[in-house]
PQR file with spaces between the fields and no chain letter, atoms N, CA, C, O and H, PARSE charges and radii, in Angstrom:
ATOM       1  N    MET     1      20.741   11.651   -9.435 -0.4000 1.5000
ATOM       2  CA   MET     1      20.520   12.446   -8.231 -0.0000 2.0000
ATOM       3  C    MET     1      20.027   11.559   -7.084  0.5500 1.7000
ATOM       4  O    MET     1      20.451   11.706   -5.938 -0.5500 1.4000
ATOM       5  N    GLU     2      19.126   10.640   -7.418 -0.4000 1.5000
ATOM       6  CA   GLU     2      18.609    9.733   -6.397 -0.0000 2.0000
ATOM       7  C    GLU     2      19.743    8.892   -5.806  0.5500 1.7000
ATOM       8  O    GLU     2      19.794    8.673   -4.596 -0.5500 1.4000
ATOM       9  H    GLU     2      18.781   10.520   -8.349  0.4000 1.0000
ATOM      10  N    GLN     3      20.639    8.427   -6.657 -0.4000 1.5000
ATOM      11  CA   GLN     3      21.766    7.618   -6.198 -0.0000 2.0000
ATOM      12  C    GLN     3      22.681    8.418   -5.272  0.5500 1.7000
ATOM      13  O    GLN     3      23.201    7.888   -4.291 -0.5500 1.4000
ATOM      14  H    GLN     3      20.597    8.605   -7.640  0.4000 1.0000
ATOM      15  N    MET     4      22.873    9.700   -5.593 -0.4000 1.5000
ATOM      16  CA   MET     4      23.695   10.560   -4.737 -0.0000 2.0000
ATOM      17  C    MET     4      23.067   10.695   -3.355  0.5500 1.7000
ATOM      18  O    MET     4      23.763   10.657   -2.340 -0.5500 1.4000
ATOM      19  H    MET     4      22.450   10.131   -6.390  0.4000 1.0000
ATOM      20  N    ALA     5      21.741   10.853   -3.324 -0.4000 1.5000
ATOM      21  CA   ALA     5      21.037   10.979   -2.048 -0.0000 2.0000
ATOM      22  C    ALA     5      21.155    9.690   -1.240  0.5500 1.7000
ATOM      23  O    ALA     5      21.372    9.729   -0.029 -0.5500 1.4000
ATOM      24  H    ALA     5      21.176   10.883   -4.148  0.4000 1.0000
ATOM      25  N    LEU     6      21.013    8.552   -1.908 -0.4000 1.5000
ATOM      26  CA   LEU     6      21.142    7.269   -1.213 -0.0000 2.0000
ATOM      27  C    LEU     6      22.552    7.080   -0.655  0.5500 1.7000
ATOM      28  O    LEU     6      22.721    6.625    0.477 -0.5500 1.4000
ATOM      29  H    LEU     6      20.837    8.520   -2.892  0.4000 1.0000
ATOM      30  N    ASN     7      23.544    7.425   -1.439 -0.4000 1.5000
ATOM      31  CA   ASN     7      24.929    7.303   -0.971 -0.0000 2.0000
ATOM      32  C    ASN     7      25.190    8.212    0.223  0.5500 1.7000
ATOM      33  O    ASN     7      25.873    7.824    1.171 -0.5500 1.4000
ATOM      34  H    ASN     7      23.407    7.794   -2.358  0.4000 1.0000
ATOM      35  N    TYR     8      24.642    9.424    0.173 -0.4000 1.5000
ATOM      36  CA   TYR     8      24.785   10.359    1.295 -0.0000 2.0000
ATOM      37  C    TYR     8      24.151    9.759    2.552  0.5500 1.7000
ATOM      38  O    TYR     8      24.760    9.753    3.622 -0.5500 1.4000
ATOM      39  H    TYR     8      24.087    9.740   -0.597  0.4000 1.0000
ATOM      40  N    PHE     9      22.922    9.257    2.411 -0.4000 1.5000
ATOM      41  CA   PHE     9      22.201    8.692    3.545 -0.0000 2.0000
ATOM      42  C    PHE     9      22.949    7.494    4.122  0.5500 1.7000
ATOM      43  O    PHE     9      23.066    7.356    5.339 -0.5500 1.4000
ATOM      44  H    PHE     9      22.427    9.262    1.542  0.4000 1.0000
ATOM      45  N    ARG    10      23.446    6.645    3.257 -0.4000 1.5000
ATOM      46  CA   ARG    10      24.184    5.455    3.715 -0.0000 2.0000
ATOM      47  C    ARG    10      25.465    5.823    4.448  0.5500 1.7000
ATOM      48  O    ARG    10      25.944    5.060    5.286 -0.5500 1.4000
ATOM      49  H    ARG    10      23.351    6.758    2.268  0.4000 1.0000
ATOM      50  N    GLY    11      26.018    6.983    4.137 -0.4000 1.5000
ATOM      51  CA   GLY    11      27.248    7.424    4.779 -0.0000 2.0000
ATOM      52  C    GLY    11      27.047    8.035    6.159  0.5500 1.7000
ATOM      53  O    GLY    11      28.018    8.271    6.878 -0.5500 1.4000
ATOM      54  H    GLY    11      25.629    7.603    3.456  0.4000 1.0000
ATOM      55  N    LEU    12      25.809    8.291    6.533 -0.4000 1.5000
ATOM      56  CA   LEU    12      25.524    8.891    7.833 -0.0000 2.0000
ATOM      57  C    LEU    12      25.609    7.847    8.934  0.5500 1.7000
ATOM      58  O    LEU    12      25.375    6.663    8.696 -0.5500 1.4000
ATOM      59  H    LEU    12      25.021    8.099    5.949  0.4000 1.0000
ATOM      60  N    ASP    13      25.945    8.291   10.145 -0.4000 1.5000
ATOM      61  CA   ASP    13      25.892    7.355   11.266 -0.0000 2.0000
ATOM      62  C    ASP    13      24.439    7.247   11.744  0.5500 1.7000
ATOM      63  O    ASP    13      23.566    7.980   11.278 -0.5500 1.4000
ATOM      64  H    ASP    13      26.135    9.254   10.339  0.4000 1.0000
ATOM      65  N    GLU    14      24.199    6.348   12.655 -0.4000 1.5000
ATOM      66  CA   GLU    14      22.828    6.036   13.089 -0.0000 2.0000
ATOM      67  C    GLU    14      22.078    7.261   13.627  0.5500 1.7000
ATOM      68  O    GLU    14      20.911    7.471   13.295 -0.5500 1.4000
ATOM      69  H    GLU    14      24.907    5.752   13.034  0.4000 1.0000
ATOM      70  N    GLU    15      22.741    8.058   14.448 -0.4000 1.5000
ATOM      71  CA   GLU    15      22.092    9.243   15.021 -0.0000 2.0000
ATOM      72  C    GLU    15      21.765   10.279   13.952  0.5500 1.7000
ATOM      73  O    GLU    15      20.711   10.914   13.997 -0.5500 1.4000
ATOM      74  H    GLU    15      23.689    7.888   14.718  0.4000 1.0000
ATOM      75  N    GLU    16      22.672   10.450   12.989 -0.4000 1.5000
ATOM      76  CA   GLU    16      22.427   11.398   11.894 -0.0000 2.0000
ATOM      77  C    GLU    16      21.252   10.940   11.037  0.5500 1.7000
ATOM      78  O    GLU    16      20.444   11.756   10.594 -0.5500 1.4000
ATOM      79  H    GLU    16      23.528    9.934   12.952  0.4000 1.0000
ATOM      80  N    LYS    17      21.159    9.627   10.804 -0.4000 1.5000
ATOM      81  CA   LYS    17      20.033    9.079   10.031 -0.0000 2.0000
ATOM      82  C    LYS    17      18.713    9.352   10.752  0.5500 1.7000
ATOM      83  O    LYS    17      17.740    9.784   10.133 -0.5500 1.4000
ATOM      84  H    LYS    17      21.815    8.964   11.164  0.4000 1.0000
ATOM      85  N    LYS    18      18.685    9.100   12.051 -0.4000 1.5000
ATOM      86  CA   LYS    18      17.467    9.333   12.834 -0.0000 2.0000
ATOM      87  C    LYS    18      17.053   10.796   12.773  0.5500 1.7000
ATOM      88  O    LYS    18      15.872   11.103   12.614 -0.5500 1.4000
ATOM      89  H    LYS    18      19.475    8.749   12.554  0.4000 1.0000
ATOM      90  N    ALA    19      18.017   11.698   12.899 -0.4000 1.5000
ATOM      91  CA   ALA    19      17.723   13.131   12.876 -0.0000 2.0000
ATOM      92  C    ALA    19      17.180   13.554   11.514  0.5500 1.7000
ATOM      93  O    ALA    19      16.239   14.344   11.438 -0.5500 1.4000
ATOM      94  H    ALA    19      18.977   11.449   13.028  0.4000 1.0000
ATOM      95  N    LEU    20      17.768   13.033   10.445 -0.4000 1.5000
ATOM      96  CA   LEU    20      17.310   13.372    9.100 -0.0000 2.0000
ATOM      97  C    LEU    20      15.909   12.832    8.846  0.5500 1.7000
ATOM      98  O    LEU    20      15.063   13.534    8.292 -0.5500 1.4000
ATOM      99  H    LEU    20      18.533   12.391   10.507  0.4000 1.0000
ATOM     100  N    ILE    21      15.661   11.593    9.246 -0.4000 1.5000
ATOM     101  CA   ILE    21      14.332   11.001    9.063 -0.0000 2.0000
ATOM     102  C    ILE    21      13.299   11.788    9.859  0.5500 1.7000
ATOM     103  O    ILE    21      12.192   12.018    9.373 -0.5500 1.4000
ATOM     104  H    ILE    21      16.348   11.022    9.696  0.4000 1.0000
ATOM     105  N    LYS    22      13.643   12.202   11.075 -0.4000 1.5000
ATOM     106  CA   LYS    22      12.713   12.994   11.893 -0.0000 2.0000
ATOM     107  C    LYS    22      12.399   14.321   11.214  0.5500 1.7000
ATOM     108  O    LYS    22      11.244   14.746   11.194 -0.5500 1.4000
ATOM     109  H    LYS    22      14.542   12.015   11.471  0.4000 1.0000
ATOM     110  N    LYS    23      13.412   14.980   10.659 -0.4000 1.5000
ATOM     111  CA   LYS    23      13.194   16.250    9.952 -0.0000 2.0000
ATOM     112  C    LYS    23      12.248   16.063    8.775  0.5500 1.7000
ATOM     113  O    LYS    23      11.326   16.852    8.569 -0.5500 1.4000
ATOM     114  H    LYS    23      14.351   14.635   10.675  0.4000 1.0000
ATOM     115  N    ILE    24      12.492   15.011    8.012 -0.4000 1.5000
ATOM     116  CA   ILE    24      11.644   14.730    6.847 -0.0000 2.0000
ATOM     117  C    ILE    24      10.224   14.434    7.305  0.5500 1.7000
ATOM     118  O    ILE    24       9.269   14.980    6.752 -0.5500 1.4000
ATOM     119  H    ILE    24      13.242   14.370    8.179  0.4000 1.0000
ATOM     120  N    PHE    25      10.072   13.576    8.309 -0.4000 1.5000
ATOM     121  CA   PHE    25       8.745   13.199    8.789 -0.0000 2.0000
ATOM     122  C    PHE    25       7.998   14.412    9.339  0.5500 1.7000
ATOM     123  O    PHE    25       6.801   14.566    9.099 -0.5500 1.4000
ATOM     124  H    PHE    25      10.848   13.132    8.759  0.4000 1.0000
ATOM     125  N    ASP    26       8.697   15.265   10.071 -0.4000 1.5000
ATOM     126  CA   ASP    26       8.071   16.461   10.638 -0.0000 2.0000
ATOM     127  C    ASP    26       7.590   17.429    9.562  0.5500 1.7000
ATOM     128  O    ASP    26       6.677   18.222    9.797 -0.5500 1.4000
ATOM     129  H    ASP    26       9.670   15.139   10.266  0.4000 1.0000
ATOM     130  N    SER    27       8.200   17.364    8.388 -0.4000 1.5000
ATOM     131  CA   SER    27       7.805   18.276    7.310 -0.0000 2.0000
ATOM     132  C    SER    27       6.590   17.777    6.524  0.5500 1.7000
ATOM     133  O    SER    27       6.050   18.502    5.689 -0.5500 1.4000
ATOM     134  H    SER    27       8.941   16.720    8.197  0.4000 1.0000
ATOM     135  N    LEU    28       6.163   16.545    6.790 -0.4000 1.5000
ATOM     136  CA   LEU    28       5.021   15.980    6.067 -0.0000 2.0000
ATOM     137  C    LEU    28       3.701   16.500    6.625  0.5500 1.7000
ATOM     138  O    LEU    28       3.610   16.895    7.787 -0.5500 1.4000
ATOM     139  H    LEU    28       6.602   15.956    7.468  0.4000 1.0000
ATOM     140  N    SER    29       2.690   16.490    5.777 -0.4000 1.5000
ATOM     141  CA   SER    29       1.343   16.856    6.227 -0.0000 2.0000
ATOM     142  C    SER    29       0.760   15.676    7.011  0.5500 1.7000
ATOM     143  O    SER    29       1.276   14.561    6.944 -0.5500 1.4000
ATOM     144  H    SER    29       2.763   16.169    4.833  0.4000 1.0000
ATOM     145  N    ASP    30      -0.312   15.934    7.746 -0.4000 1.5000
ATOM     146  CA   ASP    30      -0.970   14.861    8.496 -0.0000 2.0000
ATOM     147  C    ASP    30      -1.457   13.763    7.555  0.5500 1.7000
ATOM     148  O    ASP    30      -1.391   12.580    7.891 -0.5500 1.4000
ATOM     149  H    ASP    30      -0.731   16.840    7.800  0.4000 1.0000
ATOM     150  N    LYS    31      -1.942   14.149    6.389 -0.4000 1.5000
ATOM     151  CA   LYS    31      -2.431   13.172    5.407 -0.0000 2.0000
ATOM     152  C    LYS    31      -1.287   12.266    4.948  0.5500 1.7000
ATOM     153  O    LYS    31      -1.459   11.052    4.834 -0.5500 1.4000
ATOM     154  H    LYS    31      -1.996   15.109    6.117  0.4000 1.0000
ATOM     155  N    GLU    32      -0.127   12.856    4.686 -0.4000 1.5000
ATOM     156  CA   GLU    32       1.034   12.070    4.256 -0.0000 2.0000
ATOM     157  C    GLU    32       1.509   11.142    5.373  0.5500 1.7000
ATOM     158  O    GLU    32       1.889   10.001    5.112 -0.5500 1.4000
ATOM     159  H    GLU    32       0.012   13.842    4.778  0.4000 1.0000
ATOM     160  N    LYS    33       1.488   11.623    6.609 -0.4000 1.5000
ATOM     161  CA   LYS    33       1.882   10.792    7.746 -0.0000 2.0000
ATOM     162  C    LYS    33       0.935    9.606    7.896  0.5500 1.7000
ATOM     163  O    LYS    33       1.369    8.492    8.189 -0.5500 1.4000
ATOM     164  H    LYS    33       1.179   12.550    6.821  0.4000 1.0000
ATOM     165  N    LEU    34      -0.349    9.846    7.696 -0.4000 1.5000
ATOM     166  CA   LEU    34      -1.343    8.785    7.787 -0.0000 2.0000
ATOM     167  C    LEU    34      -1.111    7.739    6.702  0.5500 1.7000
ATOM     168  O    LEU    34      -1.216    6.541    6.966 -0.5500 1.4000
ATOM     169  H    LEU    34      -0.702   10.751    7.458  0.4000 1.0000
ATOM     170  N    GLU    35      -0.799    8.174    5.493 -0.4000 1.5000
ATOM     171  CA   GLU    35      -0.523    7.240    4.398 -0.0000 2.0000
ATOM     172  C    GLU    35       0.685    6.364    4.721  0.5500 1.7000
ATOM     173  O    GLU    35       0.669    5.161    4.461 -0.5500 1.4000
ATOM     174  H    GLU    35      -0.713    9.147    5.278  0.4000 1.0000
ATOM     175  N    ILE    36       1.720    6.960    5.282 -0.4000 1.5000
ATOM     176  CA   ILE    36       2.908    6.190    5.664 -0.0000 2.0000
ATOM     177  C    ILE    36       2.551    5.182    6.752  0.5500 1.7000
ATOM     178  O    ILE    36       2.985    4.031    6.695 -0.5500 1.4000
ATOM     179  H    ILE    36       1.733    7.937    5.493  0.4000 1.0000
ATOM     180  N    ALA    37       1.774    5.598    7.730 -0.4000 1.5000
ATOM     181  CA   ALA    37       1.360    4.692    8.804 -0.0000 2.0000
ATOM     182  C    ALA    37       0.578    3.511    8.238  0.5500 1.7000
ATOM     183  O    ALA    37       0.763    2.375    8.676 -0.5500 1.4000
ATOM     184  H    ALA    37       1.421    6.532    7.776  0.4000 1.0000
ATOM     185  N    LYS    38      -0.284    3.772    7.278 -0.4000 1.5000
ATOM     186  CA   LYS    38      -1.051    2.689    6.648 -0.0000 2.0000
ATOM     187  C    LYS    38      -0.124    1.719    5.927  0.5500 1.7000
ATOM     188  O    LYS    38      -0.291    0.503    6.032 -0.5500 1.4000
ATOM     189  H    LYS    38      -0.433    4.695    6.922  0.4000 1.0000
ATOM     190  N    LEU    39       0.851    2.251    5.197 -0.4000 1.5000
ATOM     191  CA   LEU    39       1.799    1.388    4.484 -0.0000 2.0000
ATOM     192  C    LEU    39       2.627    0.549    5.452  0.5500 1.7000
ATOM     193  O    LEU    39       2.859   -0.636    5.213 -0.5500 1.4000
ATOM     194  H    LEU    39       0.987    3.238    5.112  0.4000 1.0000
ATOM     195  N    LEU    40       3.068    1.162    6.539 -0.4000 1.5000
ATOM     196  CA   LEU    40       3.858    0.427    7.527 -0.0000 2.0000
ATOM     197  C    LEU    40       3.022   -0.653    8.202  0.5500 1.7000
ATOM     198  O    LEU    40       3.523   -1.741    8.485 -0.5500 1.4000
ATOM     199  H    LEU    40       2.880    2.125    6.734  0.4000 1.0000
ATOM     200  N    THR    41       1.760   -0.360    8.459 -0.4000 1.5000
ATOM     201  CA   THR    41       0.867   -1.334    9.075 -0.0000 2.0000
ATOM     202  C    THR    41       0.650   -2.519    8.140  0.5500 1.7000
ATOM     203  O    THR    41       0.625   -3.668    8.581 -0.5500 1.4000
ATOM     204  H    THR    41       1.353    0.524    8.229  0.4000 1.0000
ATOM     205  N    LYS    42       0.493   -2.236    6.847 -0.4000 1.5000
ATOM     206  CA   LYS    42       0.332   -3.304    5.850 -0.0000 2.0000
ATOM     207  C    LYS    42       1.536   -4.226    5.847  0.5500 1.7000
ATOM     208  O    LYS    42       1.390   -5.446    5.757 -0.5500 1.4000
ATOM     209  H    LYS    42       0.514   -1.302    6.489  0.4000 1.0000
ATOM     210  N    GLU    43       2.725   -3.648    5.945 -0.4000 1.5000
ATOM     211  CA   GLU    43       3.962   -4.426    5.909 -0.0000 2.0000
ATOM     212  C    GLU    43       4.060   -5.372    7.101  0.5500 1.7000
ATOM     213  O    GLU    43       4.709   -6.414    7.002 -0.5500 1.4000
ATOM     214  H    GLU    43       2.843   -2.658    6.018  0.4000 1.0000
ATOM     215  N    MET    44       3.435   -5.034    8.218 -0.4000 1.5000
ATOM     216  CA   MET    44       3.519   -5.859    9.417 -0.0000 2.0000
ATOM     217  C    MET    44       2.563   -7.043    9.374  0.5500 1.7000
ATOM     218  O    MET    44       2.727   -7.998   10.134 -0.5500 1.4000
ATOM     219  H    MET    44       2.908   -4.188    8.298  0.4000 1.0000
ATOM     220  N    ASP    45       1.580   -6.993    8.505 -0.4000 1.5000
ATOM     221  CA   ASP    45       0.592   -8.091    8.419 -0.0000 2.0000
ATOM     222  C    ASP    45       1.163   -9.337    7.807  0.5500 1.7000
ATOM     223  O    ASP    45       0.458  -10.337    7.669 -0.5500 1.4000
ATOM     224  H    ASP    45       1.447   -6.218    7.888  0.4000 1.0000
């Protein structure tokens, strides 16, 4: 199932990917958004 989702995502054009990511991000709680921000910040160090 995970592979099917990845293949679907890879098949989207850039604008469709952005829209899907925005939908997913908007559905997250503030706590989940904060955790993602922390992980992204770590990756930049």
